[in-house]
GUFIPA-193586 format. One line per 3 residues: number of its first residue (from 1); for each residue x, y, z of C-alpha. Coordinates in steps of 0.05 Angstrom, whole numbers, padded with zeros to 5 digits, always signed. Each point is the difference from the previous one (the first is absolute). Layout:
NUM	X:Y:Z | ...
END
This chain:
1	-00365:+01871:-02230 | -00026:+00031:-00054 | +00047:+00060:+00005
4	+00042:-00043:+00001 | -00021:-00032:-00064 | +00031:+00063:-00033
7	-00047:+00005:-00060 | +00053:+00038:-00053 | +00053:-00056:+00019
10	-00036:-00047:-00025 | +00028:-00043:-00060 | -00049:-00055:-00019
13	+00050:-00068:-00010 | -00002:-00049:-00054 | +00001:+00051:-00055
16	-00074:+00005:+00007 | -00009:+00062:-00029 | -00067:+00034:+00022
19	-00035:+00048:-00043 | +00002:+00070:+00006 | -00074:+00001:+00001
22	-00051:+00010:+00071 | -00016:-00072:+00001 | +00081:-00025:-00024
25	+00013:+00048:+00052 | -00045:-00036:+00067 | +00019:-00050:-00017
28	+00074:+00018:+00003 | -00019:+00027:+00072 | -00041:-00068:+00031
31	+00061:-00038:-00025 | +00045:+00044:+00043 | -00045:-00012:+00069
34	-00010:-00078:-00019 | +00079:+00015:+00002 | +00001:+00042:+00056
37	-00021:-00051:+00052 | -00064:+00046:+00018 | -00032:-00042:+00010
40	-00054:+00012:-00059 | -00057:-00055:-00007 | -00039:+00035:-00046
43	+00021:+00058:-00066 | -00048:+00024:-00041 | +00015:+00037:-00068
46	-00055:+00037:-00049 | +00009:-00001:-00070 | -00045:+00037:-00043
49	-00015:+00016:-00076 | -00037:-00061:-00019 | -00064:+00037:-00031
52	+00013:-00024:-00064 | -00070:+00028:-00034 | +00025:+00031:-00059
55	+00064:-00026:-00041 | +00024:-00051:+00037 | +00054:-00011:-00042
58	+00011:-00078:-00021 | +00084:-00021:+00015 | +00013:+00067:+00004
61	-00032:+00052:+00027 | -00019:+00028:+00073 | -00031:-00062:+00027
64	+00058:-00044:-00028 | +00034:+00056:+00039 | -00040:-00010:+00059
67	+00019:-00074:-00001 | +00080:+00014:-00014 | +00008:+00046:+00061
70	-00043:-00052:+00046 | +00049:-00069:-00021 | +00064:+00033:+00001
73	-00027:+00047:+00064 | -00007:-00073:+00022 | +00056:-00040:-00025
76	+00046:+00059:+00021 | -00025:-00023:+00074 | -00001:-00068:+00000
79	+00080:+00003:-00029 | +00011:+00048:+00073 | -00017:-00043:+00042
82	+00026:-00062:-00019 | +00000:-00056:+00044 | -00060:+00050:+00044
85	-00044:-00015:-00045 | +00000:-00072:+00033 | -00041:+00058:+00062
88	-00038:+00037:-00037 | -00060:-00002:-00051 | -00020:+00050:-00056
91	-00080:-00004:-00014 | -00019:+00057:-00045 | -00081:+00003:-00021
94	-00051:+00059:-00037 | -00049:+00025:+00031 | -00034:-00012:-00068
97	+00009:-00053:-00066 | -00008:+00034:-00067 | -00042:-00017:-00065
100	+00024:-00065:-00030 | -00002:+00039:-00073 | +00007:+00086:-00019
103	-00040:+00028:-00006 | -00023:+00054:-00055 | +00057:+00041:+00025
106	+00057:-00048:-00006 | -00007:-00009:+00077 | -00029:-00041:+00063
109	-00058:+00019:+00043 | -00003:-00013:+00072 | -00007:-00082:+00000
112	-00030:-00057:+00052 | +00055:-00041:+00014 | +00091:+00003:-00001
115	+00052:-00036:+00017 | +00047:-00013:+00056 | +00065:+00003:+00005
118	+00040:-00026:+00069 | +00076:-00013:+00001 | +00046:-00030:+00045
121	+00008:-00032:+00066 | -00036:-00068:-00005 | -00041:+00024:-00045
124	-00022:-00061:-00057 | +00012:+00025:-00049 | +00012:-00007:-00073
127	-00066:-00016:-00022 | -00056:+00031:+00000 | -00051:-00007:+00062
130	-00079:-00001:+00000 | -00052:-00018:-00074 | +00015:+00028:-00060
133	-00068:+00021:-00030 | +00013:+00014:-00062 | -00012:+00057:-00049
136	-00051:-00032:-00055 | -00065:+00057:+00004 | -00040:-00049:+00052
139	+00054:-00012:+00044 | +00003:+00079:+00012 | -00036:+00041:+00059
142	-00044:+00018:-00038 | +00024:-00006:-00070 | +00054:+00047:+00022
145	+00037:-00015:+00048 | +00053:-00054:+00032 | -00037:-00043:+00054
148	+00012:+00003:+00066 | +00024:-00063:+00030 | +00050:+00010:+00065
151	-00023:+00057:+00049 | +00059:+00047:+00022 | -00006:-00017:+00066
154	+00005:-00079:-00004 | +00074:+00018:-00025 | +00004:+00043:+00047
157	-00021:-00031:+00055 | +00040:-00056:-00022 | +00066:+00044:+00002
160	+00002:+00029:+00070 | -00033:-00061:+00028 | +00073:-00053:-00036
163	+00044:+00065:-00004 | -00012:+00039:+00067 | -00034:-00051:+00037
166	-00067:+00041:+00012 | -00051:-00046:+00040 | -00063:+00050:-00009
169	-00003:+00023:-00075 | -00076:+00025:+00012 | +00032:+00056:+00034
172	+00029:+00025:-00058 | -00057:-00012:-00051 | -00066:+00009:+00039
175	-00067:-00046:-00022 | +00063:-00044:-00039 | -00020:-00069:+00015
178	+00041:-00031:-00063 | +00045:-00044:+00033 | +00012:-00047:-00056
181	+00088:-00007:-00009 | +00014:+00038:-00060 | +00071:-00057:-00020
184	+00049:+00068:-00016 | +00040:-00009:+00080
END
């Protein structure tokens, strides 16, 4: 089945334009596997370059460039998959957040909390789920980081249960007993 997919001949649909970056090309390969109907249920793509301890920039600069590639790559995947997005859920996350304020070197250091993006399928989109902790100094974790309000395992567990039909998520996250529904799917 994989040989029949022939990666060298894959052409994106709906005028989708994948960036030539490693992340863009990884998402292009995932789209190809989805459309080849090889039984793909879960795929993973990694994107680096988020350690912006110095000179991260604002609307332009290294952080803006990373975010641009990230957004263009995901937009291309969604566009390319078209109606197949009804059966696809895209989740993004980071293993760490960033500080709420820049450090003395014009960058940000590792933080406590971050954002997850969930797109597609039967996602209850167009809104922020969870609780916004605020940016006032007394609302920040240790006076510097966003406060964590939603455990990523709750989001992943909900998607695995409601989108993939899993009945046991304890095997995915041993020791995690959270069963609350976040309301994403």
